[in-house]
N, C-alpha and C positions, 0 to 999 in steps of 0.2 A: 604672624609676624608679615607685613610687607614692606616691598621695595618702592620708594618713593623717586630716589634720584639718584644718577650716577655720574661721577666726573672721574675721569681718568687722568692723572699727571702723567703719569708714565709707567707704560706695562706692554713690554713685547713691542709690536708695530704701532701701539696707540699713544697719543700724546695729547694732552689739554681735550679730549674727547669729552662733550658734557651733553647728558641724556635726562632732561629736566621732567618732572610730572608725568611720571610712569602710571599708566593705568594699574589702578588696584585690581583689575579682573586678568585681562589678556594684553599683552603686547606682543606684535609680531616684528622681527628683526630681519629685514631683507638684504642681500646684497652678493655679487657675485663670488666665485672662488677667490681666494687670496684677500676678501675684504675685511678681513678681521673678526668675523663672526665667533670662532673655537677661542680666539684671544680675549674677547669679550666675555664669553661665558665663563673661561677661565678666570679673567679678572673678579667675577662676580664670587666664583668660589674663595678667592682669594681673600677678598675683603671679609667673608664670612669665617673662614676655618685659618687663615693665615696662609705663607709662602712654604708650600712642600718643597723638598729637594728637587722634583722633577719641575716643578713650576719654576724654579729660581734657575736650574739649567736652561731652560727653553726662552723664558720670557725676560730674563733680568740679565745684565741690567739694558733698560729701555733701548731700543734701536733709532728711534726718533728722539731721544733725551727727554729730559725731565726727571722729577724725583720719582725714584720706584716706589708706586702706591697709588692711593687716592681716596677719594670718599665716597659715602654711600647714604643717603637719605634713608631712615626707617620709621616704620609706625608699629607699634607693639600694644600689648596690654599697657606697658608702664608710658606710654604718649609717645609724641613724635622725638625723634631724636637724628643727630648725626654722627657716623662713625669715621674714624679716618685710619687708615694703617699705612705705615711707610716702613718699608724693610732696611735695615742696615747690612754692609757688605759681609757681615758675617755670615758663614755658610749653614751655621744652626740656629741664624734668628728666624722666626715665623712672622716679624713685622710687629712694630708697637702701634696698640689702638689707643686711640684717645677718642672720647664721648663728648659730645657737645650738647646740651640742653636747650631748649627755647629760651630758657630766662638767660643765659650765657654761661651757665657754672659748667665745669669740665670734671670728667673723672674716668676712671678705668675702662675695662672693656667688661664689668660687672652686668650693664644692662644689655650689652650684645651677647653675653652667654645666657641670659635668662631669655632674651629674644627666641634663641636657638632652641628653647625648651629642651636643652639637655641632649639633643640629636648630635652625634658625632658625624665626622666627614665621611667615613665608610658607609654607613648608615643613609645619609643625604644622597650619595652617590647611587647607592642601590635602591633607594624609594624615588625620590623626588628628581630624579635627571634621568632622562631617557635619551639617548643619543642615535646617531648614525651608524655608530660601531657595533652596537648592539642588534639593530635591525639587520644590519648585513651579516654578521656572524649567525642570526637567526636564521637567514636563507642558507646559508652554507652548511647547516646542520642537515642530517638524514633527518626523516620522518620520525624515528624513534626518538632521536636525540632532540628535536624540535618540542616534542610531547612531555618528556623529563625537564626541558629547559623552563616550559610555561608551569609545568607543575611546580617546580620548586621555587616560580614567585608565590603562589598560594602557600608554602608551606614557611613562611616568616622570612624577612629580610631584615631584620633587626642587628646591624652591625654584620652578622655574618648569616647564610641560609643553615638551619638546623638539617636538613636535607644534606647540603653539602658537605657541613662538619663530618656526620654520619660517615657519608659515602668517602670524605676525606679521611677518616678515623681508619676505615675498614681496607681502603688502598694503603695507607701507611704502614699498617700490619704486614700485609702481604709485600710491599716494599722491604721492609725491614727483615722479615723472615719468610723465605717461601722454599718448596723442596727443591732438590739440588738441580733438578732441569731446569729451573726456574732462575731467572735475576732476581737476587734482592739485596740489601743493602750489606746485611752480614756476610751473605756470600762474596757480595763484591769488595767488601774491605779485607775479609781473609786473602782472597785472590790478588787485591792491591798491596797488600804487605808483602807476600811473597813475590810480585814483581818488584816492589821497591827493593827489597834485599839483592836481588839477583842485577839490577842497574845499577846500585851504590857500586855493588864490586867490580861493574865491566865499565863504569862512568871514566871517561878521562876529557882533560880540558881541550878545547878545541879555539881556533882565532876566529874572529869573525872579520867577515868582509862584507856584511849584509847590503851596507849604504853605498860601497863601490859598485856591487853587481847590479843593485836596482838602478842604478844612472846607466848602465849599459843597457838593461835589457830597455829601459824607456826609447834610448836611441836606437835600439835594434828594432823597437815596435813601429818609429816613423817609417823606416826603411823597408819592414814589411808591409805596411799600409801602401807606401808608394808603389811598389811591387805588384800589391795585389790590383790598386786601379789600372797599371799597366796593361796586365796579364787581361783583366775583365775587358778593355778595349781591343784587344789582339783577338780575344773568343769571339765577340759580337762579330767582327770582320770576317774571321773564318766561317763562322755559322751561316752568314750572309752569303758567301763565296761556296761554301758545301751545300747550301739548299740550291743554288741555281746550277751546278754540276749534276745533282742528282736531278733536276727537271729537265735534263734535255730530252730524256727519251720519250716522256709523257708529251712535251712541246711536241716534237717530229710527230709523234702517233696522231696527235689532235688534228693536224693540219692535212695529215692522209685520209683521215675520216672525213672531213670536209669537202674534200675533191669526190668522193664515192658516193655522198649523198646528193650531188649533183644530177646523179644519172637515174634517180629515182623520181624525178619529178614528173609531175603531169597524170600521174596515175587516179583510177577513182579509187575513194577512200571508203572503205567500207566501215560498219559499226564495230563498236567493241564486242569481239567475242563472237564475230559473225560463223566462223566454221564450228565453233561450238554449239552455237543454235542449229547449224543446218544438222550436224550430226545427234543433235537432240532430238530434232524432227524426226528423222529415220530410224532412231532406236524408239520413239513415240508408238511410229506408224507399225513397226513388226510386233510390238509389246500387244498393241492392242488387236492384231490378227491372231495373235496367239493366244490370248485370253477368248478371243470369239471362239475359235475351235475346240478351245477346253469345255467352256460352258456347253458348247452342242452334245460333248460326250458326256457331263455331268447329267443333263435332263434325261437323257436314255436311260441311266443307270438308277436315277429315281424312280422311275415309272416301273421298272423289273422289282426293285426291293420293296414297294408298297404293296404289290402284286404277290410275294410270297410270304406276308405277315398272317397268323392266326389267331384268335379269341375264344377262351373256355365262358360260355355264356352263362351257364349254371353258377359257377363259382363267382362271378363279378354279380350276379342277383343277390348273393348272399353276403356282401362286400360288407354291410353294416353289423350284422352280428358278428362277422370274422374280426371286425374293427373292435367290437366290444369286449370280445375274449382276448385279443392282443394288449387291450389297456391294462387287461388282469392278469398278465403274465407277470409280473413283478410279485403282485400279491401271491399267487400259484406259487412261486419259488420261496416267496416265504413262509407260505404254510410246512413245504416239504422242510425247510430247514428247521422251523420253531418243532417240527414234530422229530425230528432228529434230536435237536437240543432238550427236547423236553424230557424223551425215553432217557438219554443219557443222565441229565439231572437226576431223574428219579432215581435211576438205579443206584448213583451217588449216594442220594441221600438214605436210601434204604439199608446200602453198606453201611455208611456213616453210624444209622441209629444201632444196627447190630453190633458194631464195634464198641462204640460207646456204653452200650448194654454190659458187653463182657467185662470193657476195662473197670466201670464202676463194681461190678462184683467181684472182681480179685482185688480193687483198693480196699474194698471196706469191709468184706466178709470173707478175704482170702481164698474163697470157692467161686471159679470161673461160671459154674452153673446156676449158683444162687447169689443174686443182688439182694442186698436190703433194700425194704421200703422205707421211702422218707416222704412224709405229708407236710403240710403248710400248719396243721395242727399241731404234729410232733414237735416241729419247730418252733413255736409259740409258747409250748410246754417248757422248753428245755432254755430258753434265752433266759430268764429272771437268775437262774441257777450262774449260769456263763458270767453274768454281770457280778454276780456275788463273790465270784472265783477273782475276777478282775480287779474289783474293789479291796481284796483281800491282800493279792500279790502288790498292788500298787502300797498299801500302808504299811507292808513289811520292807519295801525296796526304802520308804521315806524314812523309817524307823531305823534301819542300818545307815544310812545316810548321816542323820543326826548324832547317832554314838560316833562316829568317824571324827563328826566335826567336833564333838567334844573332847575327845582324845586329844586332837590336834592341839587344842587351844591349852590342855593341860601342859603337854610337853613343851609349847612355846614359851609358856610362864618360868617352866624348870628352866629352861636355855638362857632366858634373861638373866635370871638370878648368878647362874652359873659363870655366865661372861662377865658380867660386872665384877665380881669376886677376881676371877682369872687376869683382867686387865690391869687391875691395879698392882696385882701381884709381880706381872713381869717389871713394870718401871719403879719398883721399890716406893711404893705410896702407901700409906696407911689404910688398911679395910675398913676401920672406925669412922663413921659419918663426922665427929666432933674434930677428931685428930686432922681430919682432910679440910675441914672448914679453918682451922687454925693455921693449916700451912698455907692456904690459899691467902689469908689476911697477911700473913708476913710477907709474900713475895708482892703484893699489891704495894705494900709500903716501901720494898726495895726500889720497883720499879718509878713510885713516884718520886724516891730521891733522885735517880737518875736524872728524871725529867727536870727537877730543880737545879741540879750540878748543869745540866745542859744551857737551860734559861741565862743562868747564870754566868757562864762562859760566853754566851752570843751576847749577853750586854755589855761586859766587860771589853770586848772585841770592838764594840761600835763606839764606847766610849775612848776606847785607845784611838780609832780613827778621827773621833772628833776634837780628840787632844791634838793630835798632829796637825789638823787644819786652823784650830787656834793657835797654836804656836808659830804659823806661818803668818796668820793676820796680826801678831804682834808688831810686823815690821812694816811699815808701807810701802808698796811697790815703787819701784824708782822711777817710773812714770809718774807715779800719783803724786810722788815729793816734788820731783821738779814742776811739776803742773802748780800746785799748792803755793811752792816756794814763790814761781813766776809772779802769780797772782798777788801774793802778798808783797812782793818788791814793788808790782805797779802800784798798788795802794799806798806803799810809804813814799813813792817817789813823787804820785802826784800830791800828798800832801806837803811833803817836803817845798815840791817846786811852787806851790801856793803861799806855803809861809814866807820865801825867799822874794816872791814878786807878787804881792797880794792886789797890786792896781792891774797887772798888765796880763797875771795869768788865769788861762780859761775864762774869758770875758765873754767868751760867743757860748759856750757850754754852761754857764752859770755861776762862775767864779767861784765863791766859799762853798756853794751847796756841791759843786764837781770835786772840793776837796775833800769834803765831809763824807760824799759817797766812797771816795778812794779809804778815808780811813776806817770807814765800816766794814770795806772789803778786807783790810789788813785784818780788823778784829775779828772778824766771821772765820776767815783762814786758819787763824792761830786757834779759835777757840774749837773749830772743827776738828784740828789736830788732835787737841787736848782731849775732848770728849771720846773721840776713836780709840785713842790709845789705852785711856783710862777703862771703856766698857769693854776692849778685848782683854785688858788683864785680869777684869772681874770675872768675865765668862771662862777665862783660864782655869782660874781658882776653881769656880764651882765645878767644873770638870775634873780637876785632881782629886777634890773630896769625894765627888760620886765613884770615881776608880778605886780610892781607898774603901769605900763600904762595898762596893762588889768585889773586892779580894778577899774582904771578910766573909761574906755569903758564899764565895766559893770554897773557903776552908771549911766554915759549918758545914756543906753539903757533902763535900768529901768524907768529914770525918763519920757522918751520920751513915753515908753509904758503905765506908768501910765497917762499921759497927754491924750492919745489916747482912754484909757478905759473910762477916765471919760466922754470926749467927746461923745463916742457914749454910752455911759449907759451901759456897757457889762460886764460879768465876765471872769474869767480865763476858758479858755475849749471850749465857745460857739462862738468865734470870726469865726473860720474855719467853722462851720456848718452855722451860719448866712449869711458869705460870699457866699456859694454855694448857698443859697436861694435865696439871692439879685441877683447873677448873672445871675441865670435861669432866674429869674422874669424880669430881665432886658432884656433879649433875646427875652422873650416872649412879652413884650410890643413892641419892636422894630420890630417884626415880625408882630404885628396887623395894623401898620401904611399903607400896601398896601391892606390890606384885604377888608376895606370900599371901597375904588374903586373897589374893584373885586367884592362886593356886590351889589354895584348899577349896572355896567355891565350885571351881571346875572339876575337882575330884569328886564330890558330892553328886555335880550333874552327869559325869560318866555312868556312875553306878543307876540313877533314876533309867540312864537312856538304854541300858542294857536290861533292864527290867521290862522295858517298854518294847525291846525288840524281841523279848523270847515271847511274851502273850501275842505279838501278831503274826508269830510263826504258828503259833498252836491254833488261830482261829483261820489260817490259809489251812492246813492239815483239815480240819472240821468242815470245810466248804469244799473239798476235794472227794472227801466220802460221801459228801451228798449228792455229788456230780455222779459219781459211779454207781449209785444205788438208781438214780434216774434214767440212766442209759440202759442198764439191763432189765427195769419194768417194762421198757418200750422196745425190747428186743433188738437194741443196737450193739454193735463191739464197744465193750469197756475202754478199748484204747482211744476213742474219738475225744478230742478235746476242744472246749468253745471255740478257736479258731477253725479246726477242722469241720464242725458243723455248720459255721457260716460258708466255707467252700462246696461241702457236699450239698447244701439246698442250693447254692448256684448252679452245680453242675446239674443236677436233677431237672432245674427250672430248663436250662438250655436243651436236655433232651425231649422236654414235651413239646417247645416252640419245634426241634426237628420234625417229631411225628405230625404234627398239625400241618407243616409246610411240604411234607410229602403227599397229603390226602389233597390240598389243593392243587399239587401239580399234577396229578393222576386224574383229576376232572377238566383241566385245560387239556391234556393230550387228547382226551376222547373227544372233546368239541370241536377242536382244530380237524381231527381226522373224518368228523362228519361233514364239514364246509369242505373239504377238499374232494370227497366223493363227489358231490353234487356239479363242480364245475369240472370234472374228467368227463364224466357223462355227456354233458352239453358238447366237448370238444371232440368226441368220438361221434356222434350223432353228425356233425356239421361235415366230417371228413368223409362220411358214408354216402350223402347225399352229392358232393361234387366229386364222387370217386376217386379221392386222394388218400387211400389209409395206406399209413407207414407200417410194414411189418415189425412186431417186437420193438416199439416206440415209446416212451414214455409221453406222458400227456404234455409236458413243455415241448418236447421234441416232434409231434406229432402237430402241437398249435404254431410252433415255429417254420413248419413244410409248408402247411396252410397259408401263413404269411407271405412266405417267398413267394409261394407261387401267384399270389394273388397279386403283389407286388410286380411280378414279370408280364402279370396281362395287364396292368394298368400300363406299364412301360409300352407295351406292345402297341395299345391304342393312342398313347401319346407320342410315339415315334412315328404312326401311321400320317396323323395329323400334320407333323412336322415337317415329312415328306412331300405332302402335296404344297405346303407353304413355300417350300424350299423349292419346289419346280416352277412356280409362278415366280420367285425371284430370279433365278438364272434366265430365265426367257427376257426379262426386262434390261438385266445387264448384257445379255447378248445383244440387244437392241442397241444401247447407247453405245458400245465399242463400234459396232458397224459406223455409225453415225459421227464417231469420233475420227476412225479413219478416213473418210471424206474429206471432214474438215482441214487434215493436219496436211494431205496431199494439196488443197488448194492455197495453203497458206506457202508451202515449199516452191509451188510455181511463181508465186508473187514475189519470192525472194529472186529468184533467179531474173526475172524480168528489170527488176529495179537496178541490179548489178550489170545490166546489159549482157548477160552471158546466156550463152544457147543451153547449156546443159551443167552438170554437177561438176564436171571435170574442169571446164574452164573458170567455174566459180572458185574451185580450189586453187587453181594456177595462180589467179589475182590476189589470192588471201596471202599464198606463200610470198610474193613479192612485197606486199605491205610490211609483213612480219620482217624481212632482211632489213628494210629501210628502218624500222622501229628499233632494230637491234642496234644498228650503226648508230642513232640517236642517242640511245642509252649508254653506249659504250662511250661516246664521246663527255656526255655528261659524268662518268664513273672519272674519265682521265680528268676532266678538269675539276672533280671533287680531289682528286690525288694531288693536284697542282695547289689546290686551295690549301689542304692539311699539312703539305710538307711546307710552305710557306708561312702556316700559322698565323701568328701575332705579329710577326717581323715587318709585314708591309701587305702589299698588294699584287696582282699580277702585274700591273702598270708599272711598280716599282721596279720588280725584276725583268721588266721587257727589255730594258736597253742592254742587261748582262747576257740576254739570249738571243741579241740582235745576229745576225748572220756573219757580221764582219768582229764579234766580241766573243761568238760561241768557242772559238778554236783556240782562246788564249786563257782560259778558265784556270785550265790543270797547271800552266806556270804560276798563275798568281795564286793559285790555293798552295803550291810548295813554298812559295816566299814566306805566306803567312806562317805556314807550319814550322818553318825553321826559327822565324821571330819568337814564336809560342813556346818551343823548346828551350831558347836563351833566357826567357823571363821566368819559366818554371824553374829551369837550374840554379838562379840567382836566389829565388823566393825558397826553394829546400835548403839553400845554406844558411841562409839569414834563419830560417825556423830552427834548424839544427842548432845554430850558436845560441839564439834565444831559449830553447829549449833546454839546454846543456846547462845556462846561466841561471835559469829558474829552478831546475833541480836543485843545483848547488848552495840557492839563496833560501830553499825549503829545508834541505838538510841543514842549516846553519841555524835558520830560525826555530827550530825545534830542537837545538842543543839547551840542556839545563845542567845546573852545576850540582857538585856531591852535595851541598850546603841544603840545597833546593831540597834534594831527595832526602835528607836524613831529618830536615824539618819535617815533609810531608808524611816520613814515616811515623813519626813521634806521634802526629796529629791522627793519622790512621788509628794507630793503637789507642787512641783516648777515645776516637769516635766508636771503635769496636766496644770499649767495654761499658758504653751508655748506651749503646742499641738495644740490648737486653732489656734493661729496666724501661726505655720507651716502650718496647711492646707490651709489658704488661700493664701499664698506664693507660694504654689505648684501648685495651681490651675491657679493662672493666669502665672505662668513660662510655664507649661505645654501646654496652649493654644499657647504662643508665639512661643516655639521649635517645635511644630507641624507644624506651617507655614513654618519655615526655614526648615524642613526636605521635605516638599512638593518639595519647591524650589531647594533644593540639589539634591532629585530623579530625578527631571526632567532636571537639567544642567549639574550636576556635575558626577553623578553616570554613566552615559554610557561610559565616558571617560575610569574608571575604567573596565567596563564590556568587551568593547573592547579590551582592554589588556588581560583582565583574558580569553577570547575567543581564543586568539592567542597561550596563554601558554597552554590552554586546549587542544586544537587540536594538540600541540607537544606531549603531555603526554600521549594521546590515540591513537597515530599514525593517526589521522585524522577521529575517529570513532565519535567522538562530537566535533562539528565546531563551535558552538556558544553558549555563556551565554548572556542570557537576562532578564529583569523583566517587567511586565506588568504595565501600568500606574496607580498609586492608589492602588496597591497591593504590599503587603511586602513580597513578595515570588521570588525564583529565579526558571528559565525554562531552559534547555540544549536542544540544537537540534542536534541530530544526523545527519550523512554522509545524510541518506533520508529526512531531513528535518522536521522530526518527535519531537515535543516538549516532553520533559519528565520534570516529576516534580523533584526536588532534593531527595524527599522521596522515591520516584520509583529506584531510583539508587543503584548499589551495594554499601558495603562497601568500598572496594578500590576506585571506581571511585567516590565517596564522598571526599576523601581524595584527591585525583588528583584534583578534583574542589576546594578544599580548599586551596593546595598549589598554584593553579593556581591563585587564589585570591589574596594570599599572595604575590605573585611575582609582580602582576600588581600595587598591593598598593607601594611596594619598587620601580617599576619604576615609578609612579606618583611623590613619592616624590625625585626621582633623577631629573626628569623634573623641577621639581620646584626649584632645586638646592641644595637638602639635599642628601647626598650620605654619608651615613654611610656603617659600615660593617654588613652584615646579618649573623645571627647564626643561624643554624639549627642542631637540636639533635635529631637522631634517627627518623627522618620522614620517612624513607623507611621500617620501622620493618615491615608494613602489606602489603609491595607488593611483589608478586613473581618475578622471575629472569628477566623475559621480561618488567615487568612495571619499575622494579628497573634500568636496563640499560637504558631504554627511558629515566626515571626522571632525572639520571645521564648526560646524553646529554643535556637534557633541561637547569641542573643547569649549566652547563660549558658553555654551549653558553649564557645564562645570564649574567654569571661573565666574559665573554669576551667582551659584550656589556660595560662594565665599573662600572661594581658591583663586590664587593669583600664579598664571601662569606666562614663562616666559617662552617663545615661539622663534627659532632660528630656522632660516631656509635660505637656499639659493637658487630656487625655482620662482620664475615671475609670476605662472598661473595661481600657484599655491598665495603668491602676495596678493594677488587680483581677489582670489575667493575672501579673504579674510577683509579685505577693503570692502568688498561688497556686502557683507556682513557688517559693517560698519565697526569692526574691531580698531583697537590701537595699533596701525600700521607705520612702521618707519624704516626709512631707507637707509643704511649706513652710509656716512659719506666718503667719498674717495681721499684715501690717506695723502695724495701730493697737494692737496689744497692747503697745507698747513694747518693752522689752529681752527678747529671747527666749534662753531657756535652751538647752540641748544639748537638739536633736530626736532621741531615739532611737526605735526601732522598738515598744519595750514602752511608749511615752506616745503612741502614734499617736491609739490611739482617744479620748484626751482632746482633743487638739489638734482631731479630728473634731468634737466637740461644739460647740468655740466656734468654728468656720470659718462664715463668713456670706461668701456670695456677694457681691462688690462689683460695684456698676454700672459699666458703661463711660462713662468721661467721654470725651466729645465735644468738643474745644477748638473755639469757632465763631471764623472761618466754615470751618476746613478740610474739605476733602471727603472726606478718609480719616478712619479711627479709628485715630489712633497715638499712645499715650500718651508712649512716648519713641522719638523719631524717629531712626533711624540710618542715616548714609548708605550707600548701596547693599546694603539689607537688605530682605526682604520677609517682613512679620509679618500674621498670621492672628488676625483678632478674630471672636470669637462673639457675638451678642446674647443668647444663652441657652446654659446648660450640657448642654441637650438634643440630642441629637445630630441629631435629625429638623427640629428648628427652627433650625439655625445658620445664621449668614449669613456667609461671607468676603468680606473687603474686601483688596485687595491693592493695595502701590505699590510699582511698579518702577520703579527710578532706574539709570541708567545711568552707569558709571564710565569718566571721559575722562580719557586721559593728553595732558598738553599738551608735546609732544614738544620744541618748540623753545622752551620757555618755561624759565627759569635755575631750577637746584633746588641747594640744598646737600649734601644727603644721596644715599645710593646708591640710584640706581633700578631695580628689578627688572622686567625686561621679561617680560610676560605674555602672554595670548591676542591681543590687537588693540591695537594704537596708534592713536589717533584724534591726528590733527595739528590743532590749533586755536590760532592765534597769538594772544596778548594784545594789547591795544590800548594800553595804556600803560604796559608793563612795559620795562627793560632789556633789549638784546639777549643772545641767549644764548652763553654762553662756550662756546670748542670741546668737545665732548664725545669722551670715548674708550669706545669699545665694545670689553669683553674677554670672550672666550667660555672657559670654563675646562670641562676634563674630568676627573676625579679617580678615578686606577684605584687600588682598596683592595684589597689582598688579605685572608685571613681572620684576620691581624692587625692589620687596620685601619693598618697601614703602606704606603708605596706601593711598588709592586713593578716594577721596570724591567728586569725577566729578558726572555728570549724567548719567554715563554709567550703563547699566542694571545689576543687581547682577547676573546675568548668565555670564558675562565676567570676572567674580572676583573670586578669590580662597577664599572659606570663612572655617575659623578654628573656632569649636564653642566648648565651654568647660565651665564647670561647676567647681564653688570653693565655699567651703563652710568654712567661718571663726566662731570661737567661741573666 
């Protein structure tokens, strides 16, 4: 659907506004604040969906006159047509719609409803309408709240957000019922009920003087404002005089400083920091002299220390051999450690072998000194007999289990027979199967007789009701009788008048033919009355005959039922129950016929199983006897079983492995001992050559002593070289210090000559005088700064100079006292006025809060009704919340990615490729954005402008998704580029134009001229809204845009007093920005945030759509809410928009979820 033309007859501030030939792609409306952009946007919604209560209150009746409503040209799949909607004065009227086709035919609102594709107003506002209030609300949220808000867009906005429904249900449950420490609806209702009971008992009627007090408060307010103005004037004068009095000491001190500065004129000016420079030169000269003397002493100490050093030449010649042995120190230590570990491990293995040998002897031969011998050949000989024993034991166990199963089967058959006989005997039923079958047949005939009697009685009641209706039809209603009588008399009069005046009567109407028509009318009315009465009488007779037949059938049925009841000896109501028992007993008897045969067969099978079990036990005994004989032949104890044989073989194998391991360990220990002996001999030989043998030391300790001595000797050699180098360096430093001393003394003498001073004392006296003059100048600057600070923003020194003149400075105290007395008088007057105003306001407040006993009692009844309903609501919301959570998981896994892929494409275009992808992790209700580097960034980490770009991308993706489903509606964008800079605005404009070229119609409203210029440069259809002061405006086309610009005058912003927010057209739950100037750099925005509150327990006549959050507030004086019915629906649509009930998975369908609350 596309909008082609608009004509506003009367709506809000617009009258006779014509907008023709609107672009099928994008149209931009520009106008300053209060130009009527919001009114035009609301008019478009009104034309599509009717006049809501909010729009009627704000925009109707029209302010500038005209018929409330207008016309809209549309183009849809059904073709082009024009729809008009005009509202009546009835508050519930949504406007009468008339559709005009191009061929001139008119009809109702069918074409308009078809063009809307079944999209209601709530869905249109959530999907196809993006406004400034949403952008500003997005900017006012915190990072986490922004992320959740944008994520909810991707979870579906069809009538209501599924995410908001789930959160609303969860919040609703918590508000209905919460722990005692938290607020809840039920707890609040109980507390409110107790409070109302207390207030009803204490409430008393009070008179109202509210209007009179309000007038008095207004009069006192005028007096208070006047007193405030006079008080401010007195305070300003007193402040100025007070500053002048405080300035007297500083003013006098500055004059004295100026006189002292005149005495220091003509002195030679030294450079900044002259004394510090002189002191620094003296300190450097002293320091260099001290360093020179210290260096001379250090050179002498270095020569003495070098002479005292000594070196072992023999050890230094063998340093290479010593280094090689030092590298093997760790290996020597490892040899010692391995020798100790090997000996310990070998001892443990020997002890373990002896212990295991004694344990095996005690275990298998019961003699610690004689252990049985077991070889691999003996094990191989005994293994077949062990397997034979295991097979015999398994066969005996299986025979025993078979015998137990057969005995259990025999007992079950016997139990079934006994149970069937006992159940029939308890209820008095026959135990013979033939007698039981005959009883069931008689009971079934009894039940059929009851059913036949019931049908006959029902037919008789229907005939009786029909008879009453036919009796009423025997007599014609009074209105019908008068009507037919009137027609009959008209026909007779027409015919009689023509007979009396045949020449002149009814000449213009055909004369005799008209009289003939009157005669035919009279005859027709008489025949209709006759045939109607005759037909009614025949129908009544037929009904009475049917009633007689029905009465006979009832008597026959009662007679048959009575005979069967007497035969069976039962009372009414027990036949069905007895029939059920008899049928169940008959089925049990029929089932027992084959059971006896099965029981006999089971007895025979038990006997056979017992014989098989005895034979298996005998075979097991023979096998065990052969096993005992084999053990005795091999010299093994006869107590060994096949399982013991396997364990015994494993233990003897382990013992053999330990013996082999002990032999290998002994060889390793011997080899390590030989290597250790060779190394220790080399260490001892080197120690004897260097004359450094350590008594009673281990090889490692001797090696460490040699290495330590070698390091000591090497250190002495290195130290002697360093001493020689240090002596040379000290000599060079001593020469540099002597040269530096000579240079510094020459520089100090040049300073004295420049200042024309003989020596250092004269130089310092000159510096003291210059410092004193500088201190006086700084002191003068501080005094001047104190004077300027005391004056502040109240003026300059020149403004206070007359007050501080010599002839005026003595009168300042007297003037101050006069102003103080005047200020106190005004303050006393103001306190009195404010006291009176506060007393009257408090009295007015107490009177306004008064309620009557009737209100309290009505509210008490309402609270009790609401308390009874709260529990049922909680249970409903808990069950529905679980169901919607499952639906949400399926939607996020199957449907949401389609929207995110589309949003990623628009996000990449809006950010010039900086952000390339929008996605969400599974099982998480968050969105992530990937930049061109592949980094994932959370929504809360994005800037405000980037968040708004993401918000716009998601909304464009949702509209594109609806278009793919065949739903194409105009998209309305209200000042969405308000927070974008020039570059982002230009990019967004290009994206919206390309989006419109893809088959979407867009209407963009803006109050910023640079946005209008951007769209204009991109060759979009841009229109400047006309000034409302020009009266009736003709069609605003793009080609006459410059003429409109010439006559456009910026209108001043009207601020209705005393409202704190500049709002010309107040709109509930809306946020508007008003600018004091059209210049962007001087723009001032003021916003009003209003919270929409859903009164859940209040009665409503219309359907309530559940949205984000439901706040329960209970009205005080309204009737109790009716029971509410919550209905949650999900519509599954295929490609042809028909419901699909096949077995296809839910992921291949479009699922529309919405909730409706009815009361």
